C-alpha positions as CSV (number, residue, x, y, z in Angstrom):
1,M,43.8,148.7,80.9
2,K,46.7,146.8,79.6
3,A,46.7,144.7,82.3
4,D,44.7,142.1,80.2
5,G,47.6,142.7,77.2
6,I,44.7,145.2,74.5
7,I,43.5,147.9,75.5
8,H,40.1,148.4,73.9
9,P,39.0,150.9,71.7
10,K,35.9,151.5,74.4
11,E,38.7,151.7,77.3
12,E,40.3,154.7,75.2
13,K,37.0,156.3,74.7
14,Y,36.4,156.0,78.3
15,M,39.9,157.8,79.3
16,D,39.6,160.2,76.7
17,K,36.3,161.4,78.6
18,T,37.8,161.7,81.7
19,Y,41.3,163.4,80.5
20,S,38.8,165.9,78.8
21,D,36.9,166.2,81.9
22,F,39.3,166.6,84.3
23,S,41.3,168.8,81.6
24,I,44.2,166.7,81.4
25,T,47.0,167.2,79.2
26,I,48.9,165.4,77.0
27,N,52.0,166.5,79.4
28,D,49.9,165.0,82.0
29,I,49.0,162.0,80.4
30,E,53.0,161.3,79.5
31,D,54.2,162.0,83.3
32,I,51.2,159.5,84.5
33,A,52.4,157.1,82.1
34,N,55.9,157.3,83.8
35,I,54.5,156.5,86.9
36,D,55.2,152.5,88.5
37,D,52.7,150.5,90.4
38,I,55.0,151.7,93.5
39,Q,55.0,155.1,92.8
40,T,50.6,154.6,92.3
41,K,50.4,152.6,95.4
42,L,52.1,156.0,97.4
43,I,50.1,158.2,95.6
44,I,46.5,156.2,96.3
45,S,47.5,155.8,100.2
46,G,48.1,159.3,100.4
47,M,44.3,160.3,98.8
48,A,41.7,161.3,101.5
49,D,39.1,158.2,102.1
50,E,36.6,160.2,99.1
51,N,38.9,160.6,96.9
52,K,39.9,156.7,97.5
53,M,36.5,156.0,96.5
54,L,36.8,158.3,93.4
55,A,39.8,156.8,91.8
56,K,38.8,153.5,92.3
57,V,35.1,154.7,90.5
58,L,37.5,155.8,87.7
59,F,39.6,152.5,87.3
60,V,36.9,150.3,87.5
61,G,34.7,152.3,85.2
62,M,38.0,152.0,82.4
63,V,38.3,148.3,83.5
64,E,34.2,147.7,82.6
65,A,34.6,149.9,79.3
66,D,35.3,147.1,77.2
67,G,32.4,144.8,78.5
68,I,34.7,142.4,80.0
69,I,36.6,142.2,83.4
70,H,39.6,140.5,83.1
71,P,41.4,138.9,86.5
72,K,44.1,140.8,86.2
73,E,42.7,144.2,85.9
74,T,40.8,143.4,89.2
75,E,44.1,142.3,91.0
76,I,45.9,145.2,90.3
77,I,43.1,147.4,91.1
78,N,42.9,145.9,94.5
79,Q,46.6,145.8,95.0
80,F,46.3,149.5,95.0
81,F,43.5,150.2,97.1
82,I,44.4,147.7,99.6
């Protein structure tokens, strides 16, 4: 997660697997990259509770992938799910 200023190779590997598991294309990734924090919060707030939990698991998994949980990463995730 870029919140700590570093996208670690293990985070990239985790996300590549996630993209593959969900059949997410390069075009989808480009669209996702253009979503800002406000849009992200709106999208998550519109999800069913079960899907919110699954999304949070994905975000947390990405943060944990490099073995270092930066406080800024945790802060961003918490902002999305409040």
